[in-house]
C-alpha positions as CSV (number, residue, x, y, z in Angstrom):
1,M,-60.6,-0.9,-32.8
2,A,-59.6,2.7,-32.0
3,M,-62.2,3.0,-29.4
4,S,-61.0,-0.1,-27.6
5,L,-57.5,1.3,-27.5
6,R,-58.8,4.5,-26.0
7,M,-60.8,2.5,-23.5
8,R,-57.7,0.6,-22.5
9,H,-55.7,3.8,-22.0
10,W,-58.5,5.2,-19.9
11,C,-58.8,2.1,-17.7
12,L,-55.0,2.0,-17.3
13,L,-55.0,5.7,-16.2
14,C,-57.8,5.1,-13.7
15,L,-56.0,2.0,-12.4
16,L,-52.7,3.9,-11.9
17,T,-54.5,6.8,-10.2
18,L,-56.1,4.4,-7.8
19,M,-52.8,2.6,-7.1
20,V,-51.0,5.9,-6.3
21,S,-53.7,7.3,-4.1
22,G,-54.1,3.9,-2.3
23,C,-50.4,3.6,-1.4
24,G,-50.4,6.8,0.7
25,F,-48.4,8.9,-1.8
26,H,-48.2,12.6,-1.0
27,L,-46.0,15.4,-2.1
28,R,-42.7,15.9,-0.4
29,G,-42.9,18.4,2.5
30,S,-46.7,17.9,2.7
31,Y,-48.0,16.5,6.0
32,S,-51.3,15.7,7.5
33,V,-51.9,17.6,10.7
34,S,-54.5,16.7,13.4
35,D,-57.0,19.2,14.6
36,E,-55.4,19.6,18.0
37,L,-52.2,20.7,16.3
38,S,-53.8,23.0,13.8
39,H,-52.9,26.2,15.8
40,V,-49.5,27.1,17.1
41,S,-47.7,30.1,18.5
42,I,-44.0,30.6,17.5
43,V,-41.8,32.1,20.2
44,S,-38.2,32.9,19.2
45,E,-35.2,33.9,21.2
46,S,-31.8,34.6,19.5
47,V,-33.2,33.3,16.2
48,S,-33.0,35.1,12.9
49,Q,-36.2,36.6,11.4
50,A,-35.5,34.6,8.2
51,M,-35.6,31.4,10.1
52,V,-38.8,32.3,11.9
53,Q,-40.3,33.2,8.5
54,A,-39.2,29.8,7.0
55,V,-40.8,27.9,9.9
56,T,-44.0,30.0,9.7
57,E,-44.2,29.3,5.9
58,A,-43.7,25.5,6.5
59,M,-46.4,25.5,9.1
60,T,-48.9,27.5,7.0
61,L,-48.3,25.4,3.9
62,N,-49.2,22.3,6.0
63,G,-52.4,23.7,7.3
64,V,-51.1,24.9,10.7
65,E,-52.3,28.4,11.6
66,V,-49.7,30.5,13.3
67,L,-51.3,32.7,15.9
68,P,-50.0,34.6,18.9
69,G,-51.3,33.1,22.1
70,A,-52.3,29.7,20.7
71,D,-52.6,26.7,23.0
72,I,-49.4,25.2,21.7
73,Q,-46.1,27.1,21.7
74,L,-43.2,26.3,19.5
75,L,-40.1,27.7,21.2
76,L,-37.1,28.3,18.9
77,K,-33.9,29.3,20.6
78,N,-30.2,29.9,20.1
79,Q,-29.8,29.7,16.4
80,S,-26.1,29.5,15.5
81,D,-24.7,29.8,12.0
82,I,-21.2,28.5,11.5
83,R,-18.9,28.7,8.4
84,R,-15.7,26.7,8.6
85,T,-13.0,25.7,6.2
86,V,-13.2,22.0,5.1
87,S,-10.2,21.8,2.8
88,L,-7.3,23.9,1.7
89,T,-5.4,24.5,-1.6
90,R,-1.7,23.8,-1.9
91,L,-1.2,27.5,-1.1
92,A,-3.0,27.1,2.2
93,R,-6.1,29.0,1.1
94,S,-9.7,27.7,1.7
95,S,-11.0,25.7,-1.2
96,E,-14.2,24.4,0.5
97,Y,-16.4,25.7,3.2
98,E,-19.0,24.1,5.4
99,L,-22.1,26.0,6.4
100,R,-23.9,24.7,9.4
101,T,-26.9,26.0,11.2
102,M,-28.2,24.7,14.5
103,I,-31.3,25.6,16.4
104,H,-32.9,24.5,19.6
105,L,-36.6,23.4,19.5
106,H,-39.0,22.9,22.4
107,V,-42.8,22.6,22.4
108,V,-45.0,23.3,25.4
109,D,-48.8,23.7,25.9
110,S,-50.5,26.8,27.3
111,E,-50.0,25.6,30.9
112,G,-46.3,25.1,30.4
113,N,-46.4,21.3,30.1
114,E,-43.7,19.9,28.0
115,L,-45.1,18.3,24.8
116,L,-41.7,17.9,23.1
117,P,-38.5,18.0,25.1
118,E,-35.8,20.4,24.0
119,R,-33.7,19.2,21.2
120,T,-31.1,20.5,18.8
121,L,-31.6,20.3,15.1
122,Y,-29.0,21.1,12.5
123,A,-28.5,21.2,8.7
124,E,-25.3,21.6,6.8
125,R,-23.9,22.1,3.3
126,V,-20.4,22.0,1.9
127,Y,-19.4,24.1,-1.2
128,S,-16.3,24.8,-3.2
129,I,-14.8,28.2,-3.7
130,D,-14.0,29.5,-7.1
131,P,-11.1,32.0,-6.6
132,D,-11.7,33.4,-10.1
133,N,-15.4,34.2,-9.5
134,I,-15.9,35.5,-6.0
135,T,-19.3,36.9,-6.8
136,A,-20.7,33.5,-7.8
137,T,-19.3,32.0,-4.6
138,E,-21.0,34.7,-2.5
139,T,-24.3,34.0,-4.4
140,Q,-23.9,30.3,-3.9
141,E,-23.5,30.8,-0.1
142,I,-26.7,32.9,0.0
143,I,-28.6,30.2,-1.8
144,L,-27.2,27.5,0.4
145,K,-28.2,29.4,3.6
146,E,-31.8,29.6,2.3
147,Q,-31.8,25.8,1.6
148,I,-30.5,25.2,5.1
149,R,-33.3,27.3,6.5
150,R,-35.9,25.4,4.5
151,E,-34.5,22.1,5.5
152,L,-34.5,23.1,9.2
153,A,-38.1,24.3,8.8
154,Q,-39.1,20.9,7.4
155,Q,-37.3,19.2,10.3
156,I,-39.2,21.3,12.8
157,M,-42.5,20.5,11.0
158,R,-41.7,16.8,11.2
159,Q,-41.0,17.0,14.9
160,Y,-44.2,19.0,15.4
161,I,-46.5,16.5,13.6
162,R,-45.0,13.7,15.7
163,L,-46.8,15.2,18.7
164,K,-50.1,13.7,17.5
165,S,-48.8,10.2,18.1
166,S,-47.6,11.1,21.7
């Protein structure tokens, strides 16, 4: 009796494993990259080093080797970071801020042929200000900026892998 219960659990586990792998499930942020896209060079102009690092990490984690002088060039330009007031208190002080980062993306091959036309990507977050705890608010802003960079890096990665279908 106990053996048949174990056997049922084992069969159920195998069946679930097959179903999950057969449906195309993969971890969030994990992409399949074709061989022709496996090497890229990142060229940046007016982009923060932290943003370039986030994009490099996203590429590397997805199996794309970032090399200077690769056949495909990922051009990152004109990053802009904006912080604006979204709402005010009754005393006309900021109670919420919006953080927005925009970056221009363009992909070309080694001969200068356009593989992906220039486009603007952006990510934003809104956060509340605690006037009684300014240190926590500053820390929250730093964390949100890092989240924005990671989100933009993932957007860039998604745009990059779309090249294989072009």
